[in-house]
C-alpha positions as CSV (number, residue, x, y, z in Angstrom):
1,M,-31.4,23.1,-16.1
2,E,-29.0,23.4,-13.1
3,A,-25.3,23.9,-13.9
4,R,-23.0,21.2,-12.8
5,R,-20.8,22.1,-9.8
6,K,-17.1,22.6,-10.8
7,I,-14.5,20.8,-8.7
8,A,-10.7,21.1,-9.3
9,V,-8.4,18.2,-8.5
10,A,-4.7,19.3,-8.1
11,G,-2.5,16.3,-8.7
12,A,-5.2,14.8,-10.9
13,T,-3.0,12.2,-12.5
14,G,-1.4,10.9,-9.3
15,R,-2.0,7.7,-7.4
16,V,-5.0,9.2,-5.5
17,G,-5.9,12.0,-7.8
18,R,-6.9,9.7,-10.8
19,H,-9.4,8.0,-8.5
20,V,-10.8,11.3,-7.3
21,V,-11.3,12.4,-10.9
22,D,-13.1,9.2,-11.9
23,V,-15.4,9.2,-8.9
24,L,-16.4,12.9,-9.4
25,K,-17.0,12.4,-13.2
26,A,-19.1,9.3,-12.5
27,R,-21.3,11.4,-10.2
28,G,-21.8,14.0,-12.7
29,Y,-19.5,16.8,-11.6
30,D,-17.6,19.2,-13.8
31,V,-13.9,18.2,-13.0
32,V,-10.9,20.4,-13.7
33,A,-7.8,18.2,-13.8
34,I,-4.8,20.2,-12.5
35,S,-1.4,18.7,-13.3
36,R,1.8,19.6,-15.2
37,S,0.6,17.3,-18.0
38,T,-2.6,19.5,-18.4
39,G,-0.6,22.7,-18.6
40,V,-1.0,23.9,-15.0
41,D,2.1,24.3,-12.7
42,L,1.3,24.7,-9.0
43,V,4.8,26.0,-8.3
44,T,5.1,28.7,-10.9
45,G,1.4,29.3,-11.0
46,Q,1.3,28.9,-14.8
47,G,-2.2,28.3,-16.0
48,L,-3.8,28.1,-12.5
49,A,-6.0,31.2,-12.8
50,D,-7.7,29.9,-15.9
51,A,-8.0,26.4,-14.3
52,L,-9.6,27.7,-11.1
53,A,-12.1,30.0,-13.0
54,G,-15.6,29.1,-11.8
55,V,-14.4,26.3,-9.5
56,E,-16.3,25.8,-6.2
57,C,-13.9,23.5,-4.5
58,V,-10.4,22.3,-4.8
59,I,-9.1,18.8,-3.8
60,D,-5.4,19.0,-3.2
61,V,-3.7,15.6,-3.7
62,A,-0.6,16.9,-5.4
63,S,2.9,16.0,-4.5
64,G,6.3,17.2,-5.6
65,P,9.1,15.4,-7.4
66,S,11.1,14.6,-4.2
67,P,10.3,13.0,-0.8
68,E,13.3,14.8,0.8
69,Q,12.1,17.1,3.6
70,Q,13.4,20.5,2.3
71,A,12.3,19.9,-1.4
72,A,8.9,18.5,-0.3
73,T,8.4,21.4,2.1
74,A,9.3,23.9,-0.5
75,F,6.9,22.3,-3.0
76,F,3.9,22.1,-0.6
77,T,4.2,25.6,0.8
78,T,4.7,27.2,-2.6
79,A,1.8,25.2,-4.2
80,T,-0.4,26.1,-1.2
81,R,0.3,29.7,-1.4
82,N,-0.6,29.7,-5.1
83,L,-3.8,27.6,-4.6
84,Q,-4.9,29.8,-1.8
85,E,-4.2,33.3,-3.3
86,V,-5.3,32.4,-6.9
87,G,-8.3,30.4,-5.5
88,K,-9.4,33.3,-3.4
89,R,-9.4,35.6,-6.4
90,A,-11.3,33.1,-8.4
91,G,-14.0,32.7,-5.8
92,V,-13.2,29.1,-4.6
93,K,-15.2,28.5,-1.5
94,R,-13.3,25.5,0.1
95,M,-10.4,23.1,-0.2
96,I,-10.0,19.5,0.7
97,V,-6.4,18.3,1.4
98,V,-5.0,14.9,1.8
99,S,-2.3,14.3,4.4
100,I,-0.9,11.4,6.5
101,I,-2.1,10.0,9.8
102,G,0.4,10.7,12.6
103,C,2.4,13.3,10.7
104,D,2.3,15.7,13.4
105,R,4.0,13.3,15.7
106,F,7.2,13.3,13.5
107,T,10.0,15.9,13.4
108,A,11.7,15.1,10.2
109,G,11.5,13.9,6.6
110,Y,8.4,13.9,4.4
111,M,6.2,13.7,7.5
112,A,7.5,17.2,8.7
113,A,6.9,18.5,5.1
114,K,3.3,17.3,5.3
115,V,2.9,19.2,8.7
116,A,4.1,22.3,7.0
117,H,1.6,21.7,4.2
118,E,-1.3,21.4,6.6
119,R,-0.2,24.6,8.5
120,A,0.1,26.5,5.2
121,M,-3.3,25.4,4.1
122,L,-5.0,26.2,7.4
123,S,-3.5,29.7,7.5
124,G,-4.9,30.6,4.1
125,P,-8.0,32.7,3.3
126,I,-10.1,29.7,1.9
127,P,-11.6,27.2,4.5
128,V,-9.9,23.9,4.5
129,R,-10.7,20.3,5.6
130,I,-7.9,17.8,5.9
131,L,-8.2,14.0,5.4
132,R,-5.2,12.3,7.0
133,A,-4.9,8.8,5.4
134,A,-2.9,5.7,6.4
135,Q,-0.2,4.4,4.1
136,F,-1.6,3.2,0.7
137,H,-1.7,-0.4,-0.4
138,E,0.3,0.8,-3.5
139,F,2.9,2.1,-1.1
140,V,4.2,-1.4,-0.3
141,A,5.3,-2.2,-3.9
142,Q,7.0,1.1,-4.1
143,L,9.0,0.5,-0.8
144,V,10.0,-3.0,-2.0
145,E,11.5,-1.5,-5.2
146,W,13.3,1.3,-3.3
147,G,14.7,-1.3,-0.8
148,K,16.1,-3.7,-3.4
149,L,19.7,-4.7,-3.1
150,G,20.6,-7.9,-4.9
151,N,18.0,-10.6,-3.9
152,V,16.9,-8.8,-0.7
153,S,14.7,-5.8,-0.2
154,Y,15.3,-3.9,3.0
155,L,12.3,-2.2,4.4
156,P,11.6,-0.1,7.4
157,K,10.0,-1.8,10.3
158,M,6.5,-0.2,10.5
159,R,3.1,-0.7,11.9
160,T,0.4,0.8,9.7
161,Q,-3.3,0.4,8.8
162,L,-2.9,0.1,5.0
163,V,-5.7,1.6,2.9
164,A,-6.4,1.5,-0.9
165,A,-5.7,4.7,-2.8
166,K,-9.1,4.3,-4.4
167,T,-10.9,4.2,-1.0
168,V,-9.2,7.4,-0.1
169,G,-10.1,9.1,-3.4
170,E,-13.8,8.1,-2.7
171,A,-13.6,9.7,0.7
172,L,-12.1,12.9,-0.6
173,A,-14.9,13.1,-3.2
174,D,-17.4,12.6,-0.5
175,M,-15.9,15.5,1.4
176,A,-15.9,17.8,-1.5
177,T,-19.5,17.0,-2.4
178,G,-20.9,17.3,1.0
179,S,-21.7,13.6,1.5
180,A,-19.2,13.0,4.3
181,P,-19.7,14.1,7.9
182,A,-17.7,17.0,9.2
183,P,-15.2,16.5,12.0
184,E,-16.5,17.1,15.4
185,S,-14.3,20.1,16.1
186,S,-14.5,23.0,13.8
187,A,-11.4,24.4,15.3
188,A,-9.4,21.3,14.0
189,P,-10.9,20.3,10.7
190,I,-9.1,17.2,10.4
191,S,-10.4,13.6,9.8
192,E,-8.7,10.3,9.3
193,I,-9.2,7.3,7.1
194,A,-7.4,3.9,7.2
195,G,-7.8,0.3,6.3
196,P,-9.9,-2.2,8.4
197,R,-7.0,-3.6,10.5
198,A,-3.5,-2.8,11.7
199,E,-0.8,-4.6,9.6
200,N,2.9,-4.9,9.7
201,L,4.8,-3.5,6.6
202,I,7.1,-6.5,6.5
203,D,4.4,-9.0,6.5
204,A,2.5,-7.1,3.8
205,A,5.7,-7.0,1.7
206,K,6.1,-10.8,2.1
207,L,2.6,-11.2,0.9
208,L,3.2,-9.1,-2.2
209,V,6.3,-11.0,-3.3
210,A,4.7,-14.3,-2.6
211,R,1.7,-13.2,-4.8
212,R,4.1,-12.2,-7.6
213,G,5.9,-15.6,-7.2
214,D,9.1,-13.6,-6.6
215,A,12.1,-15.2,-4.7
216,L,13.0,-11.8,-3.3
217,L,13.7,-11.8,0.4
218,I,12.2,-9.2,2.7
219,E,14.2,-7.9,5.6
220,G,13.1,-5.3,8.2
221,V,15.6,-2.6,9.2
222,R,15.8,0.5,11.4
223,D,17.5,3.7,10.2
224,P,20.0,4.6,13.0
225,V,20.2,8.3,12.0
226,D,16.4,8.9,11.7
227,P,15.2,10.8,14.9
228,D,11.8,9.4,14.4
229,R,12.7,5.7,13.8
230,D,10.9,4.5,17.0
231,L,7.6,6.1,15.9
232,Y,7.3,3.8,12.9
233,E,7.2,0.8,15.2
234,N,5.2,2.0,18.1
235,G,1.9,2.7,16.5
236,A,2.4,6.5,15.6
237,L,1.0,5.8,12.1
238,L,-2.2,4.0,13.3
239,P,-5.5,5.8,13.3
240,G,-7.3,7.3,16.2
241,P,-10.6,6.1,17.6
242,G,-12.6,8.5,15.5
243,A,-11.1,7.4,12.2
244,T,-13.1,6.0,9.2
245,L,-12.1,2.4,8.6
246,A,-12.7,1.1,5.1
247,G,-11.7,-1.9,3.1
248,P,-10.4,-3.8,1.4
249,T,-7.5,-5.3,3.5
250,F,-4.2,-5.5,1.8
251,E,-4.5,-9.2,1.2
252,E,-8.1,-8.7,-0.3
253,W,-6.7,-5.9,-2.4
254,L,-3.7,-8.0,-3.7
255,Q,-6.2,-10.7,-4.9
256,L,-7.9,-8.1,-7.2
257,Q,-4.8,-6.9,-8.8
């Protein structure tokens, strides 16, 4: 009987990671869940060598405790160095990494940290494919909570093509198992995935609070000190012509919650 292929998921308990784990297990793969809760620390490297023993592919969907640029960059670059170095010694053959559509157009914040993440991964000894995703449907509720002040939630004005975290998880699993097409250029192994249509974050947030029966008001704002503030509104987060577009829409997804 042929041994089951072993795939590790870094960030296995997170928003996307849990879906990746479920999909891979349902397909019969031997899945190694990497997270602090399973005793593996990507920053210190504790438990990583044992976790990667016999692993063929690593799917990296891990994120650090802070979205602030310096802290996030430190997390991504350190975790990447450990995954690449320990993975190489363990015989890992390839890595799949989730990133964000349009991150390379930004100069600051979490987007800049994701660019540093991509560069660190691509410069490592193990071959890497990157899947840049649009903002997740789940991201809307998170932003609504962060923006609350009294009976108003202040959200950034943003055009995006919202996609379900589960949909992204399925695409990552496809890439890891060889059932997804490779990007056209091997020199730039980057693909994109987004929802079926462009949406406005403010409109999506209003749909969310209406669905909840919440009287919370939604107001769009621009950060005057953010050097990238115009990019959020001018389509920098929208997918390119070669992107995979996959449902459900945000409204369809809300109806299933």
